N, C-alpha and C positions, 0 to 999 in steps of 0.2 A: 569179430571184425578181423580183416586181414592186416598184416603189417603195413603201416603207413598208407592206409586207405584214406581217400579224400572225402571228408564230410563237410557239413555246414553248421554254423551257429545260427539258429532260427529263433523267433520270438512268438510265444503264444499270443493270439489275438492280432498279430500283424502278418504272419507268414502262414502259408499252407504247405502241407507235405507235397502236394502236387507241384507247386512251384519249385520246391527243392529237388524233387525227382527230375523235373524238366532240365535242371542244370547238370544232371548226370550224377547226383549224389544219392546214395542209398543209406546213409547213416549220418548222425550228427548229434547236436546238443540242443536242448530246448530252454530258452530263457523265459522265466516267469516273472513278470512285473508285479510290484506290490499291490496293484489294483486289479490284477487278473483274478476273476472269481474261480475258486477251486471247487466249490460245492457242486458235485455231480459232473465235474469236467472229465474225470478219468475214463469213464465208459466211452465217451465219444472219441477221445484221443486213442484209446486202446483199439477200437474198431478201425479207425483210420490208419493207424500204424500197421495193423495186420493186413488191411486191404492194399496199402501202398508198398508192403514189404520193406518197411523202413525201420531201422534200428536206432534207438536213442541210447547214447552212452552216458549222458549226464543231464540232470535238470539244474538250471542255474537260478539263483534268487537275485532279483533286484528289488529294492525297497522304496516305498513311497517316501518322497522327500529328498532323495539323493540328487546331487547336482554336481556335474563334472565341468563346471565353467573354467575353473583354474585350481591350482594346487591348494590354496587356503580354503576354498569352498569345498573341495573334496575332503580336506581334513575335518571340516565342521559337519559334513552331512553324510558321508559315505560309510556304509558298513556298520560295525558294532561299536565304534568309538563314541558316537553321540549318546550320552547317557540317557537323555530323555526318551529316546526311541529304542533303547537296547532290549528291554523286555519284550516289546511288541515285535521286534525283528527276530528275536530268538524264537518266539512262538510261530511266526510266519515261516521261518526256515524249517522248523519241524513239520509244519503243515505241508510245505512244498516237498519235503522228503517223503512224507506219507503219500502224497499225490504221485511222486515218482515211483514209489514202491508198488502202487496199484498198477502202474504201467510196466512193471518189471525192470525199471531203470536202476542200475546198481551204483550210481554215483550222484552226489549232490554237491553243488559248489556255490561260491559267492566271493565277493571282495570283503575281507574283514575290515578294511579301512587302514588308516595310518596308525599302526600299533607302535606305541612308544618303545624305544630301545631300552630304557631303564626298567629293569624287571621289578623294581620296587614301586613303580608308578601305579597308583590305584586303578587307572584305566587299563594298564597292562595286565594286572592281576585279574580284574573283572572279565576282560575279554578272553584271557586264557581259560578261565573256569567256564565261561560260556561256550567256547569252542569245544572244550572237553565234554560238556553235556550234550552238545549237538552230535559230536562223534559217537558218543555212547548210544544216543537214540538211533543214529544211522546204523550202527552195528546191530542193533536189535532188528532192523529191517534187512540185514544182510548187505548194507551199503557202505561205501566209502564216503568221506567228506573231503572236498578239495578246496584249497585256498588259492586264489588267483594271484599271479605275480604282478609286480609293477610299482606298487606304492612304497616300496622299500628296496634297498639293495639286496641281492641274493643272499649274502652272508647274514643279514639281519633276519630275513624271512626264515632262513635255515635254523637260526638260534631259537626263534619263536616256535618253529615246527618241532624242534627237539624238546623244548620245554613242555609242550602240550602232551607229548608222550602217549600217543594213541596209535595202535597198529593200523587202524583204518583211515588215518589222516594222510592225505596226499596233496599234490600240487597240480593245479591247472596252469600250464606254462603259456603265457602270452608274450611273444617276443616284442611286439610293438609297444606294450605297456612299459617295458623297461626303457624304451626310447622316449615315449611321450612324457614320462615323469622324470626323465634324465637320471635314472637310478643305476645305469650300468649297461655295458655291452651285452646284448641278449645271447650271443653265441657263447661268451664266457660264462654268463649266468646259467645257461643250460648245462654247462659242464659242472658247475658247483651243485646244482639242484637235481641233476639228472636221475639219480636212483630213486628219487621220491616223486618224479613226474608221472602222474596217472592219466592226464589228458592234456590236449594241446589246442590252442587257438592259432590259426594262421591269419595274422593281421599285420599290417605294415604302417609305418608312420615316419615322420621327420622329428628330429630333436627340437627341444624348446628353443625359441629365439633367444639370442644373446642380449643382454642388457634389459631383460624384462623379468625380474625376479617373481617367482610364483606362477609364471605362464606355463601352460602345457604345450607339448609339441602338437603337430597336426597329423591326424590320421590320413593315410593315403590308400588308394587301391593297391591290392596285393602286387608286389613287384615294382612299385613306383616309389617306395620309401627307403629308409636307411637300414632295414633289417638285413637284407641280402638273403633272399629266399633260397637260392641254391646252397649257400653255406649253412642255412638253418636246417634244411632237409638233410644235408650231409651229416650235420652234428646229431640230429635225431637218430640217424642210422648208426652213428658211432657209439652212442650211449645205449643202444639196444632197445630204443622205444618201440613198442608194438601197440598199435591203436590207430586212431584216425586223427588227421590234421583237419581241424574244423574251420573253414573259411568264415571269418567274421568281418562285417563291414557295418559301421554305425554312422549313417548320415540320415538326415531328415527325409530327403526325397526318395520315396520307395522305388520308383522306376530306376533311378541312378544306382541305388543300393543293390537291387537285384541284378542289374547289368554288371556291376563291379564284382558281385559274388560269383556270377557265372564265369566271368573272366578269370577270377581267382581259382575256381575249380579247374578250369582248363590249364592254367599255368602249373598248378601243383601236379596234375596228372602227367604233364609233360616232364616235370622234374623227377617224379617217382619212376 
């Protein structure tokens, strides 16, 4: 991939490579939901990627039962923090990593969830060891494993990152998530985490409403939220990031979503 190439964040079972190519994207990331059947799926995807001349940089895991309604719900349901689903989600992540490896994808990612700041907390210890195991499995595939930003301030994520202590661990930087969760200015956070950033989402949003504890901010089409995309692109250049900025838009209406993604691709190409 070229420096600051514009890509897309697409979803298996929802999007087609042809739709992504029609936006002018030739690379991106593939989200894999918890209910997406992996058995036998790699051969079809591999053939389609070759036919469309499309490059996948990362496969992303989403898990059955995750709910992003508000911050307390995210704390209870997302990533590796919920103990009841931890083993199942670890196994699913490894399966998605192997699916990605079959496609030649060199990076695997997910939201780890709200990792406690207290390093003696049993959940912190359990998730740290789980992430180490996933990193080691990904290493055996020649892959990196990336944790997505947003659910904790940059400094907290950096401490967790250092504690895991795996050379193939990286960060997928999503500037909008920092805003949606109210965890910090994304441009400043990018400066803190910069040397560990392996992949990037290009997403936008507004800060959480005041006077509503636990509420999330609102995602917006790229360029219409509080991130400041010109400043974000400039900061990526400043830290020396090389890779693709993958336009992400998560709304229910597929027609609206694809239109917003296409607009985002055009916006980023203009900025680059």
